[in-house]
C-alpha positions in Angstrom: 2.1 -17.5 -37.7 5.6 -18.1 -36.4 6.9 -15.2 -38.5 4.1 -12.9 -37.2 4.9 -13.7 -33.6 8.7 -13.4 -34.2 8.1 -9.9 -35.7 5.9 -9.0 -32.8 8.6 -10.1 -30.3 11.2 -8.1 -32.2 9.0 -4.9 -32.2 8.2 -5.2 -28.5 11.9 -5.7 -27.6 13.0 -2.7 -29.8 10.2 -0.6 -28.4 11.1 -1.4 -24.9 14.7 -0.2 -25.3 13.7 2.8 -27.4 11.1 4.0 -24.8 12.0 2.6 -21.4 15.6 3.1 -22.3 15.4 6.9 -21.6 13.8 6.2 -18.2 16.6 3.9 -17.3 19.3 6.3 -18.6 17.8 9.3 -16.9 17.7 7.3 -13.6 21.4 6.5 -14.0 22.2 10.2 -14.5 20.0 11.4 -11.7 22.9 12.5 -9.4 24.8 14.0 -12.3 22.0 16.1 -13.9 20.2 16.7 -10.6 22.7 18.4 -8.3 20.0 19.6 -5.9 16.8 18.2 -4.5 14.8 20.5 -6.8 16.8 19.5 -9.8 16.2 15.8 -9.1 12.5 16.4 -8.6 12.4 18.1 -12.0 14.1 15.1 -13.7 11.9 12.6 -12.0 8.8 14.6 -12.9 10.0 14.5 -16.5 10.4 10.7 -16.7 7.9 9.3 -14.1 4.7 9.6 -16.1 6.2 7.4 -18.9 7.5 4.6 -16.7 4.4 2.5 -16.3 3.5 2.9 -20.0 7.0 1.9 -21.1 7.1 -1.1 -18.7 4.0 -2.5 -20.5 6.3 -3.3 -23.4 8.4 -5.6 -21.1 5.3 -7.3 -19.7 4.0 -7.9 -23.2 7.4 -9.1 -24.3 7.5 -11.7 -21.5 3.9 -12.8 -22.4 4.9 -13.3 -26.1 8.0 -15.3 -25.1 6.0 -17.5 -22.7 3.1 -18.1 -25.2 4.8 -18.2 -28.6 8.3 -19.4 -27.8 8.0 -21.6 -24.6 11.1 -23.6 -25.4 13.2 -20.5 -25.6 11.7 -19.2 -22.4 12.9 -22.3 -20.6 16.4 -22.1 -22.1 16.7 -18.4 -21.2 15.5 -18.9 -17.6 17.7 -21.9 -17.0 20.9 -20.5 -18.5 20.5 -16.8 -17.6 19.0 -17.4 -14.2 21.5 -15.2 -12.2 21.0 -12.4 -14.7 17.2 -12.7 -14.7 17.2 -12.5 -10.9 19.5 -9.5 -11.0 17.2 -7.9 -13.6 14.1 -8.4 -11.5 15.8 -7.1 -8.3 17.1 -4.0 -10.1 13.5 -3.4 -11.5 12.0 -3.6 -8.0 14.7 -1.3 -6.5 14.3 1.3 -9.3 10.5 1.4 -9.1 10.6 1.5 -5.3 12.9 4.5 -5.5 10.6 6.2 -7.9 7.3 5.6 -6.0 8.6 6.0 -2.4 10.8 9.1 -2.8 7.9 11.5 -2.2 5.9 9.4 0.3 7.5 11.2 3.3 9.2 14.5 4.0 12.9 14.8 4.9 16.1 15.2 3.0 17.5 11.9 4.2 14.4 10.0 3.1 14.5 11.5 -0.4 18.2 10.9 -0.7 17.9 7.2 0.1 15.2 6.6 -2.5 16.9 8.8 -5.1 19.9 6.5 -4.5 17.7 3.5 -5.0 16.4 4.9 -8.2 19.9 5.5 -9.6 21.2 2.1 -8.4 18.2 0.2 -9.8 18.5 2.0 -13.1 22.2 1.2 -13.4 21.4 -2.4 -12.5 18.8 -2.6 -15.2 21.2 -1.3 -17.9 24.1 -3.5 -16.8 22.0 -6.7 -16.6 20.2 -6.0 -19.9 23.5 -5.5 -21.6 24.8 -8.8 -20.2 21.7 -10.6 -21.3 21.9 -9.3 -24.8 25.6 -10.4 -25.0 24.7 -13.8 -23.7 21.9 -14.3 -26.2 24.2 -13.1 -29.1 26.7 -15.8 -27.9 24.1 -18.5 -27.9 23.3 -18.6 -24.2 26.7 -19.8 -22.8 26.7 -21.9 -19.6 28.5 -19.1 -17.8 26.9 -15.8 -18.7 28.8 -13.7 -16.1 32.2 -13.1 -17.8 34.2 -10.3 -19.3 32.1 -9.9 -22.5 29.0 -9.7 -20.4 30.5 -7.0 -18.2 31.6 -5.1 -21.3 28.2 -5.4 -22.9 26.6 -4.1 -19.7 28.8 -1.1 -19.5 28.3 -0.3 -23.2 24.5 -0.4 -22.8 24.7 1.7 -19.7 26.6 4.4 -21.5 24.2 4.2 -24.5 21.1 4.5 -22.3 22.6 7.3 -20.3 23.0 9.2 -23.6 19.4 8.4 -24.5 18.3 9.7 -21.1 20.2 12.9 -21.4 18.7 13.5 -24.8 15.2 12.9 -23.5 15.8 15.3 -20.6 17.0 18.0 -23.0 13.9 17.5 -25.1 11.3 17.2 -22.3 12.7 20.0 -20.2 13.4 22.2 -23.2 16.9 23.1 -22.2 18.6 21.4 -25.1 19.6 22.8 -28.5 17.2 23.4 -31.3 16.2 20.2 -33.0 16.4 18.1 -29.8 13.3 16.2 -31.0 15.4 14.8 -33.9 18.2 14.0 -31.5 15.7 12.2 -29.3 14.6 10.1 -32.2 18.2 9.3 -33.1 19.0 8.3 -29.6 15.9 6.1 -29.4 16.9 4.3 -32.6 20.4 3.8 -31.2 19.1 2.5 -27.9 17.0 -0.1 -29.8 19.8 -1.1 -32.2 21.6 -3.6 -30.0 18.4 -5.5 -29.4 17.5 -5.5 -33.1 20.9 -6.9 -34.0 20.7 -9.6 -31.4 17.2 -10.7 -32.5 18.3 -10.6 -36.2 21.1 -13.0 -35.3 18.8 -15.3 -33.5 16.1 -15.4 -36.2 16.7 -19.0 -37.3 16.8 -20.3 -33.7 13.6 -18.5 -32.7 11.6 -19.6 -35.7 12.8 -23.2 -35.2 11.5 -23.2 -31.6 8.2 -21.5 -32.0 5.0 -23.0 -30.5 2.8 -25.1 -32.9 0.6 -23.2 -35.3 -2.7 -24.1 -33.4 -1.2 -22.6 -30.2 -0.1 -19.5 -32.1 -3.6 -19.1 -33.7 -5.3 -19.2 -30.3 -2.7 -16.7 -29.0 -3.5 -14.4 -31.8 -7.3 -14.5 -31.1 -6.6 -13.6 -27.5 -4.0 -10.9 -28.0 -4.7 -9.1 -31.3 -8.0 -7.5 -30.1 -6.2 -6.0 -27.1 -3.3 -4.6 -29.0 -5.1 -1.4 -30.2 -6.0 -0.6 -26.5 -2.4 -0.8 -25.5 -1.2 1.3 -28.4 -4.0 3.8 -27.7 -2.9 4.1 -24.1 0.7 4.6 -25.1 -0.3 7.4 -27.5 -2.5 9.0 -24.7 0.4 9.1 -22.3 2.7 10.7 -24.8 0.1 13.3 -25.8 -0.7 14.1 -22.2 2.7 14.3 -20.6 5.2 15.1 -23.4 4.5 18.9 -23.0 3.3 21.2 -20.3 3.9 21.4 -16.6 5.8 18.6 -14.9 3.8 16.5 -12.4 4.8 17.1 -8.8 3.5 13.9 -7.1 6.5 11.7 -7.8 
């Protein structure tokens, strides 16, 4: 059972970066690709329908970490506390910018929340990069150092490329074959997480919950998994083509 839950954790983490990564990257590039209010509306309309569906991967990931690897959860929260707090704050700011930007009229109002969307997205990329570096280094006592900053900047650049590729595909203003380019960028966005998890395989399997706990967890979670997958498929089939929504 420990191997099953380890693989589940790895798939959820890779899926989060492959899917939510383009939302984060597009948010970072919002002032670059959207030079006008109408241009930013178009970019947000392209990404916004996918945000909640993609964030489900992170919620499920946290649930698996809590239920299947409680020892590792305690280690991560204690040693990465500043980064976890920064991650949550960036998440809140990004989502607030996304949902509040169209709740009132006025150029100043929209500009403030577009700035929040961009800043929160950048914060997510930087903190995730630092977290991955810290995990790869065995959770050092001081996770905020030069390697962490370098990892954050590198992941920010990678997700920005992923977001740009998604925009070219969704808005149909990219070169022919942009669907293949999107798949390539999604794999690249997930690659750092996959490498980190691969390096931590032994440590994770050695700190999994007892088999009875994992069995109960399986009975609770496995029946729900098809519903989550089905919802994800519905979102992509509904919003990957056609007119952009205008209520974000």
